[in-house]
PDB file of N, CA, C and O in Angstrom, chain B, residues numbered from 101:
ATOM      1  N   MET B 101     -57.684  10.866 -25.035  1.00  0.00           N
ATOM      2  CA  MET B 101     -57.325   9.760 -25.869  1.00  0.00           C
ATOM      3  C   MET B 101     -56.489   8.785 -25.059  1.00  0.00           C
ATOM      4  O   MET B 101     -55.797   9.157 -24.113  1.00  0.00           O
ATOM      5  N   LYS B 102     -56.577   7.532 -25.460  1.00  0.00           N
ATOM      6  CA  LYS B 102     -55.790   6.499 -24.783  1.00  0.00           C
ATOM      7  C   LYS B 102     -55.675   5.300 -25.707  1.00  0.00           C
ATOM      8  O   LYS B 102     -56.286   5.263 -26.775  1.00  0.00           O
ATOM      9  N   LEU B 103     -54.884   4.317 -25.284  1.00  0.00           N
ATOM     10  CA  LEU B 103     -54.687   3.126 -26.101  1.00  0.00           C
ATOM     11  C   LEU B 103     -55.977   2.336 -26.238  1.00  0.00           C
ATOM     12  O   LEU B 103     -56.770   2.247 -25.301  1.00  0.00           O
ATOM     13  N   ASN B 104     -56.174   1.771 -27.405  1.00  0.00           N
ATOM     14  CA  ASN B 104     -57.282   0.866 -27.662  1.00  0.00           C
ATOM     15  C   ASN B 104     -57.075  -0.375 -26.787  1.00  0.00           C
ATOM     16  O   ASN B 104     -55.970  -0.914 -26.724  1.00  0.00           O
ATOM     17  N   GLU B 105     -58.112  -0.817 -26.128  1.00  0.00           N
ATOM     18  CA  GLU B 105     -58.005  -1.973 -25.226  1.00  0.00           C
ATOM     19  C   GLU B 105     -57.757  -3.278 -25.968  1.00  0.00           C
ATOM     20  O   GLU B 105     -57.379  -4.272 -25.349  1.00  0.00           O
ATOM     21  N   ASN B 106     -57.962  -3.297 -27.290  1.00  0.00           N
ATOM     22  CA  ASN B 106     -57.832  -4.526 -28.067  1.00  0.00           C
ATOM     23  C   ASN B 106     -56.460  -4.711 -28.704  1.00  0.00           C
ATOM     24  O   ASN B 106     -56.275  -5.618 -29.516  1.00  0.00           O
ATOM     25  N   ILE B 107     -55.504  -3.870 -28.348  1.00  0.00           N
ATOM     26  CA  ILE B 107     -54.168  -4.044 -28.907  1.00  0.00           C
ATOM     27  C   ILE B 107     -53.296  -4.805 -27.923  1.00  0.00           C
ATOM     28  O   ILE B 107     -53.577  -4.864 -26.726  1.00  0.00           O
ATOM     29  N   THR B 108     -52.238  -5.382 -28.456  1.00  0.00           N
ATOM     30  CA  THR B 108     -51.199  -5.960 -27.610  1.00  0.00           C
ATOM     31  C   THR B 108     -49.885  -5.305 -28.016  1.00  0.00           C
ATOM     32  O   THR B 108     -49.721  -4.877 -29.159  1.00  0.00           O
ATOM     33  N   TYR B 109     -48.964  -5.233 -27.086  1.00  0.00           N
ATOM     34  CA  TYR B 109     -47.676  -4.626 -27.402  1.00  0.00           C
ATOM     35  C   TYR B 109     -46.598  -5.266 -26.551  1.00  0.00           C
ATOM     36  O   TYR B 109     -46.854  -5.796 -25.469  1.00  0.00           O
ATOM     37  N   GLU B 110     -45.386  -5.200 -27.075  1.00  0.00           N
ATOM     38  CA  GLU B 110     -44.256  -5.798 -26.376  1.00  0.00           C
ATOM     39  C   GLU B 110     -43.003  -4.987 -26.690  1.00  0.00           C
ATOM     40  O   GLU B 110     -42.759  -4.621 -27.839  1.00  0.00           O
ATOM     41  N   LYS B 111     -42.222  -4.717 -25.666  1.00  0.00           N
ATOM     42  CA  LYS B 111     -40.953  -4.000 -25.831  1.00  0.00           C
ATOM     43  C   LYS B 111     -39.854  -5.033 -25.994  1.00  0.00           C
ATOM     44  O   LYS B 111     -39.697  -5.931 -25.166  1.00  0.00           O
ATOM     45  N   MET B 112     -39.100  -4.896 -27.067  1.00  0.00           N
ATOM     46  CA  MET B 112     -37.979  -5.802 -27.326  1.00  0.00           C
ATOM     47  C   MET B 112     -36.773  -4.945 -27.685  1.00  0.00           C
ATOM     48  O   MET B 112     -36.731  -4.331 -28.751  1.00  0.00           O
ATOM     49  N   GLY B 113     -35.796  -4.909 -26.791  1.00  0.00           N
ATOM     50  CA  GLY B 113     -34.640  -4.043 -27.008  1.00  0.00           C
ATOM     51  C   GLY B 113     -35.076  -2.593 -26.963  1.00  0.00           C
ATOM     52  O   GLY B 113     -35.743  -2.171 -26.019  1.00  0.00           O
ATOM     53  N   ASN B 114     -34.703  -1.828 -27.977  1.00  0.00           N
ATOM     54  CA  ASN B 114     -35.080  -0.420 -28.046  1.00  0.00           C
ATOM     55  C   ASN B 114     -36.366  -0.193 -28.827  1.00  0.00           C
ATOM     56  O   ASN B 114     -36.798   0.950 -28.979  1.00  0.00           O
ATOM     57  N   ASP B 115     -36.983  -1.255 -29.323  1.00  0.00           N
ATOM     58  CA  ASP B 115     -38.178  -1.137 -30.154  1.00  0.00           C
ATOM     59  C   ASP B 115     -39.420  -1.595 -29.396  1.00  0.00           C
ATOM     60  O   ASP B 115     -39.350  -2.421 -28.486  1.00  0.00           O
ATOM     61  N   LEU B 116     -40.555  -1.033 -29.797  1.00  0.00           N
ATOM     62  CA  LEU B 116     -41.840  -1.418 -29.226  1.00  0.00           C
ATOM     63  C   LEU B 116     -42.701  -1.949 -30.359  1.00  0.00           C
ATOM     64  O   LEU B 116     -42.933  -1.249 -31.344  1.00  0.00           O
ATOM     65  N   TYR B 117     -43.172  -3.176 -30.228  1.00  0.00           N
ATOM     66  CA  TYR B 117     -43.995  -3.813 -31.250  1.00  0.00           C
ATOM     67  C   TYR B 117     -45.451  -3.762 -30.810  1.00  0.00           C
ATOM     68  O   TYR B 117     -45.792  -4.150 -29.693  1.00  0.00           O
ATOM     69  N   ILE B 118     -46.304  -3.278 -31.710  1.00  0.00           N
ATOM     70  CA  ILE B 118     -47.731  -3.149 -31.428  1.00  0.00           C
ATOM     71  C   ILE B 118     -48.482  -4.040 -32.403  1.00  0.00           C
ATOM     72  O   ILE B 118     -48.215  -4.013 -33.605  1.00  0.00           O
ATOM     73  N   MET B 119     -49.424  -4.835 -31.889  1.00  0.00           N
ATOM     74  CA  MET B 119     -50.245  -5.682 -32.733  1.00  0.00           C
ATOM     75  C   MET B 119     -51.704  -5.251 -32.614  1.00  0.00           C
ATOM     76  O   MET B 119     -52.254  -5.148 -31.517  1.00  0.00           O
ATOM     77  N   VAL B 120     -52.314  -5.001 -33.770  1.00  0.00           N
ATOM     78  CA  VAL B 120     -53.731  -4.649 -33.857  1.00  0.00           C
ATOM     79  C   VAL B 120     -54.330  -5.579 -34.893  1.00  0.00           C
ATOM     80  O   VAL B 120     -54.006  -5.490 -36.078  1.00  0.00           O
ATOM     81  N   GLU B 121     -55.206  -6.473 -34.450  1.00  0.00           N
ATOM     82  CA  GLU B 121     -55.787  -7.486 -35.329  1.00  0.00           C
ATOM     83  C   GLU B 121     -54.655  -8.198 -36.059  1.00  0.00           C
ATOM     84  O   GLU B 121     -53.832  -8.845 -35.411  1.00  0.00           O
ATOM     85  N   ASP B 122     -54.584  -8.102 -37.391  1.00  0.00           N
ATOM     86  CA  ASP B 122     -53.538  -8.794 -38.148  1.00  0.00           C
ATOM     87  C   ASP B 122     -52.380  -7.882 -38.532  1.00  0.00           C
ATOM     88  O   ASP B 122     -51.497  -8.284 -39.290  1.00  0.00           O
ATOM     89  N   GLU B 123     -52.379  -6.678 -38.024  1.00  0.00           N
ATOM     90  CA  GLU B 123     -51.348  -5.694 -38.364  1.00  0.00           C
ATOM     91  C   GLU B 123     -50.302  -5.613 -37.255  1.00  0.00           C
ATOM     92  O   GLU B 123     -50.610  -5.782 -36.075  1.00  0.00           O
ATOM     93  N   ARG B 124     -49.064  -5.352 -37.657  1.00  0.00           N
ATOM     94  CA  ARG B 124     -47.980  -5.160 -36.694  1.00  0.00           C
ATOM     95  C   ARG B 124     -47.294  -3.832 -37.006  1.00  0.00           C
ATOM     96  O   ARG B 124     -47.019  -3.518 -38.164  1.00  0.00           O
ATOM     97  N   PHE B 125     -47.025  -3.065 -35.962  1.00  0.00           N
ATOM     98  CA  PHE B 125     -46.360  -1.778 -36.092  1.00  0.00           C
ATOM     99  C   PHE B 125     -45.153  -1.770 -35.170  1.00  0.00           C
ATOM    100  O   PHE B 125     -45.170  -2.386 -34.105  1.00  0.00           O
ATOM    101  N   VAL B 126     -44.106  -1.069 -35.585  1.00  0.00           N
ATOM    102  CA  VAL B 126     -42.888  -0.975 -34.779  1.00  0.00           C
ATOM    103  C   VAL B 126     -42.617   0.490 -34.472  1.00  0.00           C
ATOM    104  O   VAL B 126     -42.555   1.324 -35.376  1.00  0.00           O
ATOM    105  N   LEU B 127     -42.456   0.795 -33.194  1.00  0.00           N
ATOM    106  CA  LEU B 127     -42.014   2.124 -32.779  1.00  0.00           C
ATOM    107  C   LEU B 127     -40.536   1.991 -32.454  1.00  0.00           C
ATOM    108  O   LEU B 127     -40.145   1.194 -31.601  1.00  0.00           O
ATOM    109  N   ASP B 128     -39.724   2.775 -33.141  1.00  0.00           N
ATOM    110  CA  ASP B 128     -38.282   2.599 -32.982  1.00  0.00           C
ATOM    111  C   ASP B 128     -37.543   3.896 -32.663  1.00  0.00           C
ATOM    112  O   ASP B 128     -36.342   4.010 -32.904  1.00  0.00           O
ATOM    113  N   ASN B 129     -38.276   4.878 -32.116  1.00  0.00           N
ATOM    114  CA  ASN B 129     -37.571   6.084 -31.667  1.00  0.00           C
ATOM    115  C   ASN B 129     -38.107   6.510 -30.307  1.00  0.00           C
ATOM    116  O   ASN B 129     -39.244   6.207 -29.946  1.00  0.00           O
ATOM    117  N   ASP B 130     -37.276   7.211 -29.572  1.00  0.00           N
ATOM    118  CA  ASP B 130     -37.596   7.566 -28.182  1.00  0.00           C
ATOM    119  C   ASP B 130     -38.859   8.405 -28.052  1.00  0.00           C
ATOM    120  O   ASP B 130     -39.655   8.187 -27.138  1.00  0.00           O
ATOM    121  N   VAL B 131     -39.052   9.365 -28.957  1.00  0.00           N
ATOM    122  CA  VAL B 131     -40.223  10.238 -28.850  1.00  0.00           C
ATOM    123  C   VAL B 131     -41.497   9.427 -29.039  1.00  0.00           C
ATOM    124  O   VAL B 131     -42.443   9.573 -28.265  1.00  0.00           O
ATOM    125  N   ALA B 132     -41.534   8.575 -30.057  1.00  0.00           N
ATOM    126  CA  ALA B 132     -42.723   7.755 -30.312  1.00  0.00           C
ATOM    127  C   ALA B 132     -43.027   6.854 -29.117  1.00  0.00           C
ATOM    128  O   ALA B 132     -44.187   6.707 -28.730  1.00  0.00           O
ATOM    129  N   ILE B 133     -42.005   6.261 -28.541  1.00  0.00           N
ATOM    130  CA  ILE B 133     -42.207   5.374 -27.387  1.00  0.00           C
ATOM    131  C   ILE B 133     -42.667   6.172 -26.173  1.00  0.00           C
ATOM    132  O   ILE B 133     -43.518   5.701 -25.418  1.00  0.00           O
ATOM    133  N   ASP B 134     -42.123   7.369 -25.969  1.00  0.00           N
ATOM    134  CA  ASP B 134     -42.584   8.229 -24.869  1.00  0.00           C
ATOM    135  C   ASP B 134     -44.061   8.578 -25.031  1.00  0.00           C
ATOM    136  O   ASP B 134     -44.823   8.516 -24.067  1.00  0.00           O
ATOM    137  N   VAL B 135     -44.467   8.945 -26.246  1.00  0.00           N
ATOM    138  CA  VAL B 135     -45.873   9.287 -26.502  1.00  0.00           C
ATOM    139  C   VAL B 135     -46.746   8.065 -26.251  1.00  0.00           C
ATOM    140  O   VAL B 135     -47.798   8.176 -25.620  1.00  0.00           O
ATOM    141  N   PHE B 136     -46.324   6.904 -26.737  1.00  0.00           N
ATOM    142  CA  PHE B 136     -47.079   5.672 -26.527  1.00  0.00           C
ATOM    143  C   PHE B 136     -47.261   5.411 -25.035  1.00  0.00           C
ATOM    144  O   PHE B 136     -48.356   5.057 -24.598  1.00  0.00           O
ATOM    145  N   ASP B 137     -46.200   5.581 -24.254  1.00  0.00           N
ATOM    146  CA  ASP B 137     -46.283   5.362 -22.804  1.00  0.00           C
ATOM    147  C   ASP B 137     -47.290   6.309 -22.150  1.00  0.00           C
ATOM    148  O   ASP B 137     -48.010   5.914 -21.233  1.00  0.00           O
ATOM    149  N   LEU B 138     -47.340   7.554 -22.618  1.00  0.00           N
ATOM    150  CA  LEU B 138     -48.311   8.509 -22.062  1.00  0.00           C
ATOM    151  C   LEU B 138     -49.746   8.089 -22.357  1.00  0.00           C
ATOM    152  O   LEU B 138     -50.662   8.429 -21.609  1.00  0.00           O
ATOM    153  N   LEU B 139     -49.942   7.353 -23.445  1.00  0.00           N
ATOM    154  CA  LEU B 139     -51.290   6.946 -23.844  1.00  0.00           C
ATOM    155  C   LEU B 139     -51.783   5.700 -23.100  1.00  0.00           C
ATOM    156  O   LEU B 139     -52.915   5.266 -23.313  1.00  0.00           O
ATOM    157  N   LYS B 140     -50.959   5.129 -22.245  1.00  0.00           N
ATOM    158  CA  LYS B 140     -51.394   3.966 -21.465  1.00  0.00           C
ATOM    159  C   LYS B 140     -52.487   4.357 -20.480  1.00  0.00           C
ATOM    160  O   LYS B 140     -53.270   3.514 -20.044  1.00  0.00           O
ATOM    161  N   VAL B 141     -52.534   5.626 -20.137  1.00  0.00           N
ATOM    162  CA  VAL B 141     -53.633   6.183 -19.344  1.00  0.00           C
ATOM    163  C   VAL B 141     -54.239   7.311 -20.171  1.00  0.00           C
ATOM    164  O   VAL B 141     -53.614   7.800 -21.112  1.00  0.00           O
ATOM    165  N   GLU B 142     -55.431   7.716 -19.829  1.00  0.00           N
ATOM    166  CA  GLU B 142     -56.092   8.810 -20.555  1.00  0.00           C
ATOM    167  C   GLU B 142     -55.186  10.038 -20.573  1.00  0.00           C
ATOM    168  O   GLU B 142     -54.667  10.443 -19.533  1.00  0.00           O
ATOM    169  N   SER B 143     -54.997  10.624 -21.737  1.00  0.00           N
ATOM    170  CA  SER B 143     -54.135  11.792 -21.869  1.00  0.00           C
ATOM    171  C   SER B 143     -54.688  12.713 -22.946  1.00  0.00           C
ATOM    172  O   SER B 143     -55.410  12.271 -23.840  1.00  0.00           O
ATOM    173  N   THR B 144     -54.349  13.989 -22.860  1.00  0.00           N
ATOM    174  CA  THR B 144     -54.799  14.938 -23.878  1.00  0.00           C
ATOM    175  C   THR B 144     -53.652  15.235 -24.842  1.00  0.00           C
ATOM    176  O   THR B 144     -52.478  15.066 -24.514  1.00  0.00           O
ATOM    177  N   LYS B 145     -54.027  15.678 -26.030  1.00  0.00           N
ATOM    178  CA  LYS B 145     -53.040  16.043 -27.033  1.00  0.00           C
ATOM    179  C   LYS B 145     -52.127  17.152 -26.512  1.00  0.00           C
ATOM    180  O   LYS B 145     -50.917  17.122 -26.735  1.00  0.00           O
ATOM    181  N   GLU B 146     -52.711  18.128 -25.820  1.00  0.00           N
ATOM    182  CA  GLU B 146     -51.909  19.239 -25.294  1.00  0.00           C
ATOM    183  C   GLU B 146     -50.930  18.773 -24.222  1.00  0.00           C
ATOM    184  O   GLU B 146     -49.801  19.261 -24.164  1.00  0.00           O
ATOM    185  N   LYS B 147     -51.345  17.839 -23.377  1.00  0.00           N
ATOM    186  CA  LYS B 147     -50.449  17.305 -22.346  1.00  0.00           C
ATOM    187  C   LYS B 147     -49.276  16.566 -22.996  1.00  0.00           C
ATOM    188  O   LYS B 147     -48.137  16.674 -22.541  1.00  0.00           O
ATOM    189  N   ILE B 148     -49.561  15.826 -24.049  1.00  0.00           N
ATOM    190  CA  ILE B 148     -48.509  15.085 -24.748  1.00  0.00           C
ATOM    191  C   ILE B 148     -47.530  16.048 -25.413  1.00  0.00           C
ATOM    192  O   ILE B 148     -46.315  15.863 -25.330  1.00  0.00           O
ATOM    193  N   LYS B 149     -48.060  17.074 -26.069  1.00  0.00           N
ATOM    194  CA  LYS B 149     -47.190  18.068 -26.712  1.00  0.00           C
ATOM    195  C   LYS B 149     -46.296  18.751 -25.677  1.00  0.00           C
ATOM    196  O   LYS B 149     -45.097  18.918 -25.905  1.00  0.00           O
ATOM    197  N   ALA B 150     -46.873  19.142 -24.549  1.00  0.00           N
ATOM    198  CA  ALA B 150     -46.101  19.810 -23.495  1.00  0.00           C
ATOM    199  C   ALA B 150     -45.009  18.887 -22.962  1.00  0.00           C
ATOM    200  O   ALA B 150     -43.887  19.328 -22.713  1.00  0.00           O
ATOM    201  N   PHE B 151     -45.333  17.615 -22.787  1.00  0.00           N
ATOM    202  CA  PHE B 151     -44.349  16.643 -22.308  1.00  0.00           C
ATOM    203  C   PHE B 151     -43.176  16.543 -23.281  1.00  0.00           C
ATOM    204  O   PHE B 151     -42.016  16.589 -22.871  1.00  0.00           O
ATOM    205  N   VAL B 152     -43.484  16.406 -24.573  1.00  0.00           N
ATOM    206  CA  VAL B 152     -42.431  16.266 -25.587  1.00  0.00           C
ATOM    207  C   VAL B 152     -41.575  17.532 -25.649  1.00  0.00           C
ATOM    208  O   VAL B 152     -40.347  17.450 -25.688  1.00  0.00           O
ATOM    209  N   ARG B 153     -42.218  18.701 -25.659  1.00  0.00           N
ATOM    210  CA  ARG B 153     -41.449  19.958 -25.692  1.00  0.00           C
ATOM    211  C   ARG B 153     -40.532  20.061 -24.476  1.00  0.00           C
ATOM    212  O   ARG B 153     -39.381  20.479 -24.605  1.00  0.00           O
ATOM    213  N   ASN B 154     -41.030  19.684 -23.297  1.00  0.00           N
ATOM    214  CA  ASN B 154     -40.241  19.780 -22.069  1.00  0.00           C
ATOM    215  C   ASN B 154     -39.108  18.753 -22.034  1.00  0.00           C
ATOM    216  O   ASN B 154     -37.963  19.098 -21.739  1.00  0.00           O
ATOM    217  N   LYS B 155     -39.422  17.510 -22.332  1.00  0.00           N
ATOM    218  CA  LYS B 155     -38.399  16.458 -22.245  1.00  0.00           C
ATOM    219  C   LYS B 155     -37.272  16.683 -23.245  1.00  0.00           C
ATOM    220  O   LYS B 155     -36.109  16.409 -22.950  1.00  0.00           O
ATOM    221  N   TYR B 156     -37.618  17.179 -24.423  1.00  0.00           N
ATOM    222  CA  TYR B 156     -36.623  17.358 -25.477  1.00  0.00           C
ATOM    223  C   TYR B 156     -36.285  18.837 -25.684  1.00  0.00           C
ATOM    224  O   TYR B 156     -35.933  19.243 -26.791  1.00  0.00           O
ATOM    225  N   ARG B 157     -36.392  19.640 -24.621  1.00  0.00           N
ATOM    226  CA  ARG B 157     -36.165  21.089 -24.718  1.00  0.00           C
ATOM    227  C   ARG B 157     -34.725  21.435 -25.084  1.00  0.00           C
ATOM    228  O   ARG B 157     -34.482  22.480 -25.688  1.00  0.00           O
ATOM    229  N   LEU B 158     -33.781  20.592 -24.734  1.00  0.00           N
ATOM    230  CA  LEU B 158     -32.380  20.870 -25.053  1.00  0.00           C
ATOM    231  C   LEU B 158     -32.013  20.447 -26.477  1.00  0.00           C
ATOM    232  O   LEU B 158     -30.936  20.780 -26.971  1.00  0.00           O
ATOM    233  N   ASP B 159     -32.909  19.718 -27.129  1.00  0.00           N
ATOM    234  CA  ASP B 159     -32.692  19.283 -28.511  1.00  0.00           C
ATOM    235  C   ASP B 159     -33.028  20.440 -29.443  1.00  0.00           C
ATOM    236  O   ASP B 159     -34.198  20.724 -29.698  1.00  0.00           O
ATOM    237  N   LYS B 160     -32.010  21.091 -29.941  1.00  0.00           N
ATOM    238  CA  LYS B 160     -32.210  22.275 -30.790  1.00  0.00           C
ATOM    239  C   LYS B 160     -32.372  21.917 -32.265  1.00  0.00           C
ATOM    240  O   LYS B 160     -32.517  22.803 -33.107  1.00  0.00           O
ATOM    241  N   GLU B 161     -32.349  20.615 -32.584  1.00  0.00           N
ATOM    242  CA  GLU B 161     -32.510  20.198 -33.977  1.00  0.00           C
ATOM    243  C   GLU B 161     -33.908  20.537 -34.493  1.00  0.00           C
ATOM    244  O   GLU B 161     -34.083  20.818 -35.679  1.00  0.00           O
ATOM    245  N   PHE B 162     -34.909  20.509 -33.598  1.00  0.00           N
ATOM    246  CA  PHE B 162     -36.291  20.777 -33.979  1.00  0.00           C
ATOM    247  C   PHE B 162     -36.867  21.893 -33.115  1.00  0.00           C
ATOM    248  O   PHE B 162     -36.586  21.975 -31.919  1.00  0.00           O
ATOM    249  N   THR B 163     -37.672  22.748 -33.732  1.00  0.00           N
ATOM    250  CA  THR B 163     -38.352  23.804 -32.984  1.00  0.00           C
ATOM    251  C   THR B 163     -39.533  23.203 -32.235  1.00  0.00           C
ATOM    252  O   THR B 163     -39.923  22.065 -32.495  1.00  0.00           O
ATOM    253  N   ASP B 164     -40.101  23.964 -31.308  1.00  0.00           N
ATOM    254  CA  ASP B 164     -41.294  23.492 -30.603  1.00  0.00           C
ATOM    255  C   ASP B 164     -42.439  23.253 -31.580  1.00  0.00           C
ATOM    256  O   ASP B 164     -43.206  22.305 -31.408  1.00  0.00           O
ATOM    257  N   ASP B 165     -42.567  24.096 -32.600  1.00  0.00           N
ATOM    258  CA  ASP B 165     -43.620  23.895 -33.601  1.00  0.00           C
ATOM    259  C   ASP B 165     -43.420  22.583 -34.354  1.00  0.00           C
ATOM    260  O   ASP B 165     -44.389  21.882 -34.646  1.00  0.00           O
ATOM    261  N   GLU B 166     -42.180  22.251 -34.668  1.00  0.00           N
ATOM    262  CA  GLU B 166     -41.905  20.987 -35.356  1.00  0.00           C
ATOM    263  C   GLU B 166     -42.190  19.799 -34.436  1.00  0.00           C
ATOM    264  O   GLU B 166     -42.699  18.774 -34.888  1.00  0.00           O
ATOM    265  N   LYS B 167     -41.868  19.930 -33.162  1.00  0.00           N
ATOM    266  CA  LYS B 167     -42.168  18.864 -32.196  1.00  0.00           C
ATOM    267  C   LYS B 167     -43.676  18.675 -32.077  1.00  0.00           C
ATOM    268  O   LYS B 167     -44.164  17.545 -32.049  1.00  0.00           O
ATOM    269  N   ASP B 168     -44.420  19.792 -32.007  1.00  0.00           N
ATOM    270  CA  ASP B 168     -45.885  19.712 -31.950  1.00  0.00           C
ATOM    271  C   ASP B 168     -46.433  19.047 -33.207  1.00  0.00           C
ATOM    272  O   ASP B 168     -47.349  18.227 -33.133  1.00  0.00           O
ATOM    273  N   GLY B 169     -45.870  19.402 -34.360  1.00  0.00           N
ATOM    274  CA  GLY B 169     -46.305  18.806 -35.623  1.00  0.00           C
ATOM    275  C   GLY B 169     -46.068  17.308 -35.650  1.00  0.00           C
ATOM    276  O   GLY B 169     -46.902  16.553 -36.150  1.00  0.00           O
ATOM    277  N   TYR B 170     -44.930  16.874 -35.112  1.00  0.00           N
ATOM    278  CA  TYR B 170     -44.636  15.446 -35.037  1.00  0.00           C
ATOM    279  C   TYR B 170     -45.679  14.737 -34.182  1.00  0.00           C
ATOM    280  O   TYR B 170     -46.193  13.687 -34.567  1.00  0.00           O
ATOM    281  N   VAL B 171     -45.990  15.311 -33.025  1.00  0.00           N
ATOM    282  CA  VAL B 171     -46.983  14.710 -32.128  1.00  0.00           C
ATOM    283  C   VAL B 171     -48.332  14.624 -32.833  1.00  0.00           C
ATOM    284  O   VAL B 171     -48.986  13.583 -32.782  1.00  0.00           O
ATOM    285  N   GLU B 172     -48.756  15.696 -33.486  1.00  0.00           N
ATOM    286  CA  GLU B 172     -50.039  15.710 -34.211  1.00  0.00           C
ATOM    287  C   GLU B 172     -50.084  14.589 -35.248  1.00  0.00           C
ATOM    288  O   GLU B 172     -51.040  13.816 -35.307  1.00  0.00           O
ATOM    289  N   GLU B 173     -49.034  14.517 -36.062  1.00  0.00           N
ATOM    290  CA  GLU B 173     -48.987  13.512 -37.125  1.00  0.00           C
ATOM    291  C   GLU B 173     -48.956  12.101 -36.548  1.00  0.00           C
ATOM    292  O   GLU B 173     -49.648  11.212 -37.045  1.00  0.00           O
ATOM    293  N   PHE B 174     -48.165  11.892 -35.512  1.00  0.00           N
ATOM    294  CA  PHE B 174     -48.047  10.572 -34.903  1.00  0.00           C
ATOM    295  C   PHE B 174     -49.380  10.126 -34.307  1.00  0.00           C
ATOM    296  O   PHE B 174     -49.789   8.979 -34.493  1.00  0.00           O
ATOM    297  N   LEU B 175     -50.061  11.022 -33.592  1.00  0.00           N
ATOM    298  CA  LEU B 175     -51.360  10.678 -33.013  1.00  0.00           C
ATOM    299  C   LEU B 175     -52.383  10.373 -34.103  1.00  0.00           C
ATOM    300  O   LEU B 175     -53.213   9.479 -33.939  1.00  0.00           O
ATOM    301  N   THR B 176     -52.329  11.104 -35.208  1.00  0.00           N
ATOM    302  CA  THR B 176     -53.238  10.845 -36.328  1.00  0.00           C
ATOM    303  C   THR B 176     -53.011   9.446 -36.891  1.00  0.00           C
ATOM    304  O   THR B 176     -53.968   8.720 -37.157  1.00  0.00           O
ATOM    305  N   VAL B 177     -51.757   9.070 -37.071  1.00  0.00           N
ATOM    306  CA  VAL B 177     -51.432   7.737 -37.587  1.00  0.00           C
ATOM    307  C   VAL B 177     -51.904   6.662 -36.613  1.00  0.00           C
ATOM    308  O   VAL B 177     -52.462   5.649 -37.035  1.00  0.00           O
ATOM    309  N   LEU B 178     -51.687   6.871 -35.314  1.00  0.00           N
ATOM    310  CA  LEU B 178     -52.149   5.897 -34.321  1.00  0.00           C
ATOM    311  C   LEU B 178     -53.664   5.747 -34.364  1.00  0.00           C
ATOM    312  O   LEU B 178     -54.185   4.636 -34.265  1.00  0.00           O
ATOM    313  N   LYS B 179     -54.366   6.859 -34.513  1.00  0.00           N
ATOM    314  CA  LYS B 179     -55.831   6.817 -34.543  1.00  0.00           C
ATOM    315  C   LYS B 179     -56.334   6.122 -35.808  1.00  0.00           C
ATOM    316  O   LYS B 179     -57.230   5.280 -35.739  1.00  0.00           O
ATOM    317  N   ILE B 180     -55.765   6.467 -36.956  1.00  0.00           N
ATOM    318  CA  ILE B 180     -56.164   5.851 -38.226  1.00  0.00           C
ATOM    319  C   ILE B 180     -55.995   4.338 -38.170  1.00  0.00           C
ATOM    320  O   ILE B 180     -56.806   3.600 -38.730  1.00  0.00           O
ATOM    321  N   ASN B 181     -54.954   3.877 -37.502  1.00  0.00           N
ATOM    322  CA  ASN B 181     -54.663   2.446 -37.438  1.00  0.00           C
ATOM    323  C   ASN B 181     -55.319   1.744 -36.256  1.00  0.00           C
ATOM    324  O   ASN B 181     -55.037   0.574 -35.998  1.00  0.00           O
ATOM    325  N   GLY B 182     -56.191   2.446 -35.535  1.00  0.00           N
ATOM    326  CA  GLY B 182     -56.950   1.822 -34.459  1.00  0.00           C
ATOM    327  C   GLY B 182     -56.152   1.547 -33.200  1.00  0.00           C
ATOM    328  O   GLY B 182     -56.562   0.733 -32.374  1.00  0.00           O
ATOM    329  N   ILE B 183     -55.015   2.215 -33.041  1.00  0.00           N
ATOM    330  CA  ILE B 183     -54.171   1.982 -31.870  1.00  0.00           C
ATOM    331  C   ILE B 183     -54.634   2.820 -30.688  1.00  0.00           C
ATOM    332  O   ILE B 183     -54.483   2.407 -29.538  1.00  0.00           O
ATOM    333  N   ILE B 184     -55.198   3.999 -30.961  1.00  0.00           N
ATOM    334  CA  ILE B 184     -55.737   4.836 -29.888  1.00  0.00           C
ATOM    335  C   ILE B 184     -57.200   5.143 -30.155  1.00  0.00           C
ATOM    336  O   ILE B 184     -57.685   5.049 -31.282  1.00  0.00           O
ATOM    337  N   THR B 185     -57.887   5.512 -29.082  1.00  0.00           N
ATOM    338  CA  THR B 185     -59.285   5.935 -29.169  1.00  0.00           C
ATOM    339  C   THR B 185     -59.407   7.314 -28.540  1.00  0.00           C
ATOM    340  O   THR B 185     -58.535   7.736 -27.780  1.00  0.00           O
ATOM    341  N   GLY B 186     -60.466   7.999 -28.851  1.00  0.00           N
ATOM    342  CA  GLY B 186     -60.692   9.330 -28.290  1.00  0.00           C
ATOM    343  C   GLY B 186     -60.151  10.399 -29.214  1.00  0.00           C
ATOM    344  O   GLY B 186     -59.655  10.121 -30.305  1.00  0.00           O
ATOM    345  N   SER B 187     -60.262  11.649 -28.739  1.00  0.00           N
ATOM    346  CA  SER B 187     -59.777  12.753 -29.581  1.00  0.00           C
ATOM    347  C   SER B 187     -58.927  13.714 -28.785  1.00  0.00           C
ATOM    348  O   SER B 187     -58.436  14.702 -29.331  1.00  0.00           O
TER     349      SER B 187
END
């Protein structure tokens, strides 16, 4: 999976703004922005999950299963909204 070639995006401060056709989306947390950055090149769901688990391994607020669930849900939302392509 990777970013749809027809989107535009811009980083402003700590937020990332994504435009798809007439829709605008805002990514305003570090994990979402990290996942988005990984999707700039072809990436797999498992690679993204491993990256998130590793980068945020010291964050004990969420278990690895919860982190994986977040990645799954986030990728689903990106796909539904035409921001990413592939599976």
